[in-house]
C-alpha positions in Angstrom: 36.5 225.1 -19.7 35.2 221.7 -18.2 32.2 221.1 -16.1 34.3 220.9 -13.0 35.8 224.5 -13.6 32.3 226.0 -14.3 31.0 224.6 -11.0 34.0 226.1 -9.1 33.3 229.5 -10.9 29.7 229.4 -9.8 30.9 228.5 -6.3 33.4 231.4 -6.3 30.7 233.8 -7.6 28.5 232.9 -4.6 31.3 233.3 -2.1 32.2 236.8 -3.5 28.6 238.0 -3.4 28.3 236.8 0.2 31.5 238.7 1.2 30.5 242.0 -0.4 26.9 242.2 0.7 25.8 242.9 4.3 23.9 240.1 5.6 20.8 240.9 7.5 19.5 238.9 10.5 15.9 238.7 9.1 14.5 238.9 5.8 12.2 241.8 5.1 8.4 241.2 4.6 7.5 241.4 1.0 4.8 243.9 0.0 1.3 243.0 -1.4 1.5 242.4 -5.1 -2.1 242.1 -6.1 -2.8 243.5 -9.5 -5.7 245.8 -8.4 -4.7 246.1 -4.8 -3.4 249.6 -5.1 -6.2 250.8 -7.0 -8.5 249.4 -4.2 -6.7 251.0 -1.3 -5.8 254.3 -2.9 -9.2 254.9 -4.2 -10.7 253.8 -1.0 -8.6 256.2 1.0 -9.5 259.1 -1.4 -13.2 258.1 -1.2 -13.4 258.1 2.7 -11.6 261.4 3.1 -13.7 263.2 0.4 -16.9 261.9 1.5 -16.2 262.4 5.2 -15.1 266.0 4.5 -18.3 266.6 2.7 -20.4 265.1 5.6 -18.4 267.3 7.9 -19.1 270.6 6.0 -22.8 269.8 5.6 -23.2 268.8 9.1 -21.5 272.1 10.4 -23.8 274.1 8.1 -27.1 272.3 8.4 -29.0 270.2 11.1 -30.8 268.2 8.5 -29.5 264.4 7.9 -31.5 264.4 4.6 -29.4 267.1 3.1 -26.3 265.1 4.3 -27.6 261.8 2.6 -28.7 263.4 -0.5 -25.6 265.7 -1.1 -23.5 263.0 0.1 -24.5 260.4 -2.3 -24.7 262.7 -5.1 -21.1 263.8 -4.6 -20.1 260.3 -4.1 -21.5 259.2 -7.4 -20.0 262.0 -9.3 -16.6 261.6 -7.7 -16.6 257.8 -8.3 -17.3 258.4 -12.0 -14.8 261.0 -12.2 -12.2 258.9 -10.6 -13.0 255.8 -12.6 -12.9 257.6 -15.8 -9.9 259.5 -15.0 -8.2 256.2 -14.1 -9.0 254.8 -17.7 -7.7 257.9 -19.3 -4.6 258.0 -17.3 -3.6 254.3 -17.8 -4.5 254.5 -21.4 -2.5 257.5 -22.1 0.5 256.2 -20.0 0.5 253.0 -22.0 0.3 254.7 -25.3 3.1 256.9 -24.5 5.4 253.9 -23.5 4.5 252.2 -26.8 5.4 255.3 -28.8 8.5 255.9 -26.7 9.4 252.2 -27.5 9.0 252.8 -31.3 11.4 255.7 -31.2 13.8 253.7 -29.2 13.7 250.7 -31.5 14.2 253.0 -34.5 17.3 254.4 -32.9 18.7 250.9 -32.1 18.1 249.7 -35.7 19.6 252.9 -37.4 22.4 253.7 -34.9 23.2 250.4 -33.3 26.9 251.3 -32.6 26.0 254.6 -30.9 23.3 253.1 -28.8 25.6 250.1 -27.7 28.2 252.7 -26.6 25.6 254.8 -24.8 24.4 251.7 -23.0 27.9 250.6 -21.9 28.6 254.1 -20.4 25.2 253.8 -18.7 26.2 250.6 -17.0 29.6 252.1 -16.1 27.6 255.0 -14.5 26.0 252.5 -12.2 29.3 251.2 -11.1 30.1 248.3 -13.5 33.5 247.6 -14.8 34.0 248.7 -18.6 34.7 245.0 -19.7 31.8 243.6 -17.8 29.5 246.4 -19.2 30.7 245.6 -22.7 30.1 242.0 -22.2 26.6 242.6 -21.1 25.8 244.8 -24.0 27.3 242.4 -26.5 24.9 239.7 -25.1 22.0 242.0 -25.3 22.8 242.8 -29.0 21.7 239.2 -29.7 18.4 239.9 -28.6 16.9 243.1 -30.2 13.8 243.4 -28.0 16.0 243.2 -24.8 18.3 245.7 -26.2 15.5 248.0 -26.9 13.9 247.6 -23.5 17.3 248.3 -21.7 17.9 251.4 -23.8 14.3 252.7 -22.8 15.2 252.2 -19.1 18.8 253.8 -19.6 17.7 256.8 -21.6 14.3 257.5 -20.4 13.7 255.5 -17.2 10.7 253.9 -18.7 9.8 250.1 -18.3 8.2 248.1 -21.2 4.4 248.5 -21.4 2.4 245.7 -19.9 0.2 244.6 -22.9 -1.9 242.6 -20.7 -3.2 245.7 -18.6 -6.7 246.6 -19.4 -7.3 250.3 -18.6 -11.0 249.9 -18.3 -10.6 247.1 -15.7 -8.5 249.8 -13.5 -11.3 252.3 -14.1 -13.9 250.0 -12.9 -12.0 248.8 -9.9 -11.3 252.5 -8.9 -15.0 253.4 -9.2 -16.2 250.4 -7.4 -13.6 251.0 -4.6 -14.6 254.6 -4.3 -18.4 253.8 -4.1 -18.0 251.1 -1.5 -15.5 253.0 0.8 -17.0 256.2 0.2 -20.4 254.9 1.5 -18.9 254.0 4.8 -19.4 257.6 6.3 -22.9 257.7 5.2 -23.9 254.3 6.3 -24.0 255.8 10.1 -26.6 258.2 9.2 -28.8 255.4 7.4 -28.5 252.7 10.1 -29.2 255.2 13.0 -32.3 256.7 11.4 -34.7 254.2 13.2 -33.0 254.6 16.6 -32.4 258.3 17.0 -33.1 261.8 15.6 -30.0 263.3 17.1 -27.8 264.8 14.3 -24.8 265.0 16.6 -25.0 261.2 17.4 -25.2 260.4 13.8 -22.3 262.8 13.0 -20.1 261.4 15.9 -20.9 257.8 14.7 -19.8 259.0 11.1 -16.5 260.2 12.6 -15.8 256.8 14.4 -16.8 254.8 11.4 -14.6 256.8 9.0 -11.8 256.7 11.4 -12.0 252.8 11.3 -12.2 252.7 7.6 -9.1 255.0 7.5 -7.2 252.8 10.0 -7.9 249.5 8.0 -7.0 251.1 4.6 -3.8 252.6 6.6 -2.8 249.1 7.5 -3.4 247.9 3.9 -1.4 250.9 2.6 1.7 249.9 5.0 1.4 246.4 3.7 1.5 247.5 0.2 4.5 249.9 0.6 6.3 247.7 3.1 6.3 250.5 5.6 6.0 250.8 9.2 2.2 249.8 10.1 1.6 252.0 13.1 3.3 255.1 11.5 1.4 254.7 8.2 -1.8 254.2 9.9 -1.3 257.3 12.2 -0.5 259.4 9.0 -3.7 258.2 7.3 -5.8 259.0 10.2 -4.3 262.4 10.7 -4.9 263.3 7.0 -8.5 262.4 7.4 -8.8 264.4 10.6 -7.2 267.5 9.0 -9.4 267.1 6.0 -12.6 266.7 8.0 -11.8 269.3 10.6 -11.0 271.9 7.8 -14.3 271.1 6.0 -16.2 271.3 9.3 -14.7 274.9 9.9 -15.6 276.1 6.5 -19.3 274.8 6.9 -19.4 276.7 10.4 -18.0 280.0 8.8 -20.6 279.5 5.9 -23.3 279.1 8.6 -22.4 282.3 10.2 
């Protein structure tokens, strides 16, 4: 095939694609892709809700802001350590499982290549690909063993290759730091207002407002990450915080009785 024919085929492929796909008037917004953005946002959300719920429970059962601060910070540090360590263990375990699964899949590909290729062809057919096209794709992948193994992992187990550059300890440190920073937000109002008022009610109300602001900001960030409706996602995030805080407050009231 000459160069001219190749260009024509490329042009026809573009034309066919344009005819089959529904065109949209506006390109969707891309979500945030920061390496640690998700750990920061979701760790922060959990921290604010957890710490605010504890403050609500303590405030309902006692009138001492000293108890709120001591128990609040003690719980914050303990939970932050637990969350950070849990993130490290989770990320390490997930990576190790993927690596081991890849070793098994690689053995299968090397020792039963024909069966594995046929399975992969059937997999692509199940996705709607024509048999000849599926066979052509698999034959191309057969030239590249690593790609063939990765495709088999996706087809058989729904597992993507492990990212060797990911450092579990970094994820754990980010989660710990995020939890400590955002979890401190509900407690800051008690500390800041100590020189200005002795009213525990004022301090608690300010903690509610500051926590709501923090949740709203993280709700916006959560919507940006997931590419969701910003107003709806923020409202849901605030609602979850309100429900958790109200439940903890009621438990504290019952305990006080």
